C-alpha positions in Angstrom: 29.8 55.7 24.2 26.4 55.5 26.0 23.8 58.1 25.2 20.8 58.5 27.5 17.7 58.6 25.3 15.1 58.3 28.0 12.4 60.8 27.0 11.6 61.6 30.6 15.0 63.2 30.9 14.4 65.3 27.8 11.1 66.9 28.4 9.6 68.8 31.4 7.6 66.9 34.0 4.4 68.7 33.1 4.7 67.5 29.4 5.4 64.0 30.5 2.3 63.9 32.8 0.2 65.4 30.0 1.3 62.5 27.7 0.7 59.9 30.3 -2.8 61.2 31.0 -3.9 59.7 27.7 -3.1 56.2 29.0 -5.5 53.8 30.7 -4.8 52.0 34.0 -3.2 48.9 32.4 -0.9 51.0 30.3 0.1 53.2 33.3 0.9 50.0 35.2 3.2 48.9 32.4 5.0 52.2 32.4 5.7 51.7 36.1 7.7 48.6 35.2 10.1 50.4 32.8 12.5 52.0 35.3 12.5 53.7 38.7 12.0 57.1 37.0 9.1 55.8 34.9 7.6 54.2 38.0 7.7 57.5 39.9 6.2 59.4 37.0 3.5 56.9 36.1 2.6 56.5 39.8 1.7 60.2 40.1 -1.5 60.4 42.1 -3.1 63.0 39.8 -2.9 60.6 36.8 -4.9 57.9 38.7 -7.4 60.3 40.1 -8.1 61.5 36.6 -8.9 58.0 35.6 -11.4 57.9 38.5 -12.8 61.4 38.1 -16.4 60.1 38.6 -15.6 58.4 41.9 -15.1 60.3 45.2 -11.8 59.2 46.7 -10.5 60.6 49.9 -7.4 62.8 49.6 -5.7 60.6 52.2 -6.0 57.5 50.0 -3.5 56.7 47.2 -5.5 56.5 44.0 -3.3 53.9 42.4 -3.7 51.6 45.4 -7.4 52.3 45.4 -7.6 51.1 41.7 -5.5 48.0 42.5 -7.8 47.0 45.3 -11.1 47.5 43.4 -10.3 46.9 39.7 -12.0 44.2 37.7 -11.6 43.4 34.0 -14.2 40.8 33.1 -17.9 39.9 33.7 -16.8 36.9 35.7 -14.9 39.1 38.1 -17.8 41.5 38.5 -20.2 38.6 39.3 -17.6 37.3 41.8 -17.4 40.6 43.6 -21.2 40.7 43.8 -21.2 37.2 45.2 -18.7 38.3 47.9 -20.8 41.3 48.6 -24.0 39.2 49.0 -22.2 36.8 51.4 -21.3 39.8 53.6 -24.9 40.6 54.2 -26.2 39.2 57.5 -29.6 39.1 59.2 -31.1 42.5 59.8 -28.6 44.1 57.4 -28.8 45.7 54.0 -26.1 46.7 51.6 -25.4 48.5 48.3 -22.9 47.4 45.7 -21.8 49.6 42.7 -19.7 48.9 39.7 -18.2 52.0 38.0 -17.1 52.3 34.4 -14.5 55.1 34.3 -14.0 54.8 30.6 -17.7 55.3 30.0 -19.0 57.2 33.0 -22.6 57.1 31.8 -22.6 53.3 32.4 -23.3 51.9 35.8 -24.3 48.8 37.6 -25.8 48.9 41.1 -27.2 46.2 43.4 -29.2 46.4 46.7 -29.8 43.5 49.0 -31.3 43.3 52.5 -33.1 40.9 54.9 -34.7 41.3 58.3 -35.9 44.1 60.6 -34.7 46.9 58.3 -36.0 49.8 56.3 -35.0 50.6 52.7 -35.0 54.3 53.6 -32.2 54.0 56.1 -28.5 54.1 55.3 -27.0 50.7 54.3 -24.9 48.7 56.7 -22.5 47.6 54.0 -21.2 49.5 51.0 -18.9 47.9 48.4 -17.8 48.6 44.9 -15.6 47.7 42.0 -14.1 49.5 39.0 -14.4 48.0 35.5 -11.0 48.9 34.1 -11.6 48.0 30.5 -12.9 50.4 27.8 -16.3 49.6 26.3 -16.7 49.9 22.4 -17.1 53.4 21.3 -19.5 52.3 18.5 -21.8 50.4 20.8 -24.6 53.0 20.6 -26.6 54.8 23.2 -26.9 53.4 26.7 -29.8 51.1 27.6 -31.2 50.3 31.1 -32.2 46.9 32.5 -33.4 46.4 36.1 -35.2 43.9 38.4 -36.7 44.2 41.8 -38.1 41.9 44.4 -39.5 43.0 47.8 -41.6 41.2 50.5 -42.8 42.5 53.8 -43.7 40.0 56.6 -44.8 41.8 59.8 -41.7 43.8 60.8 -39.3 41.9 58.5 -38.4 42.8 55.0 -36.5 41.0 52.3 -35.6 42.7 49.0 -33.2 42.9 46.2 -32.9 45.4 43.4 -30.3 45.7 40.6 -29.9 48.1 37.7 -27.6 47.8 34.7 -26.9 50.6 32.3 -24.7 49.6 29.4 -24.2 50.4 25.7 -27.1 49.2 23.5 -24.9 47.8 20.7 -24.6 44.5 22.6 -27.4 45.0 25.0 -29.1 41.6 24.7 -26.1 39.4 25.2 -24.5 41.6 27.9 -27.7 42.1 29.9 -28.5 38.4 30.0 -24.8 37.6 30.8 -25.0 39.9 33.8 -28.7 39.9 34.9 -29.2 36.2 35.1 -26.2 35.3 37.3 -26.8 38.5 39.5 -30.4 37.5 40.1 -29.3 33.9 40.9 -26.7 35.2 43.4 -29.2 37.5 45.2 -32.1 35.0 45.4 -29.8 32.3 46.8 -28.5 34.7 49.4 -32.0 35.7 50.5 -33.0 32.0 50.8 -29.9 31.4 52.9 -30.7 34.3 55.2 -34.3 33.1 55.4 -33.1 29.6 56.4 -30.8 31.1 59.0 -33.7 33.3 60.4 -36.0 30.3 60.7 -33.3 28.2 62.3 -32.7 30.9 64.9 -36.4 31.3 65.5 -36.7 27.5 66.0 -33.8 27.5 68.5 -35.4 30.4 70.3 -38.7 28.5 70.4 -37.0 25.4 71.8 -35.2 27.4 74.5 -38.5 29.1 75.5 -40.3 25.7 75.6 -37.5 24.1 77.7 -37.6 27.1 80.1 -41.3 26.8 80.4 -41.1 23.1 81.1 -38.4 23.8 83.7 -40.6 26.4 85.5 -43.6 24.0 85.5 -41.5 21.2 86.9 -40.0 23.4 89.6 -43.4 24.7 90.6 -44.7 21.2 90.8 -41.8 20.1 92.9 -42.2 23.1 95.2 -45.9 22.4 95.6 -45.3 18.7 96.4 -42.6 19.7 98.9 -44.8 22.3 100.7 -47.7 19.9 100.9 
């Protein structure tokens, strides 16, 4: 004789949600694979919004889908997202990238990048983010901050980057270098690429103007010779 021992059938929904609220995103995702009942319960929007309590998510967006689209679990994935963000910045644009740590909300990683006829005071053209879905060590100590900035103004044009990393101090040296060095490399390379593109466009514009001027001179000479 088969006896149903599924705990979801034995306790009220409110109690089940309370128990599931102690799980992280990876554990909730595993619960979704147990059965259709568990999938429905573990997909409850309130559970996923609780995981992201420090992030403003529109009520019209499914929190679970939001996590799935923005979640990262390693330093390599964070750097990859920052590289993708940097590649999205075009001439005369600036952007902001933020990495959130829901399991340690006091930690944060932010990046700013811009090039061209822009102002740092105005709203960014591009905003991107990721969510670090792994818990940091509880015994890692207080948070420490590391940051770097670069900014150059040339007539009306501005090129700049700024990044700030706030992580636990217990492994601050290794982690800061592991993040800050490749981040700085990504941002500097993107600025150089934008500078090259800007110069290329300027050179093309100069050639077009020169060809146009030569054409006008040639036309005027031809008209003068024809009229005489």
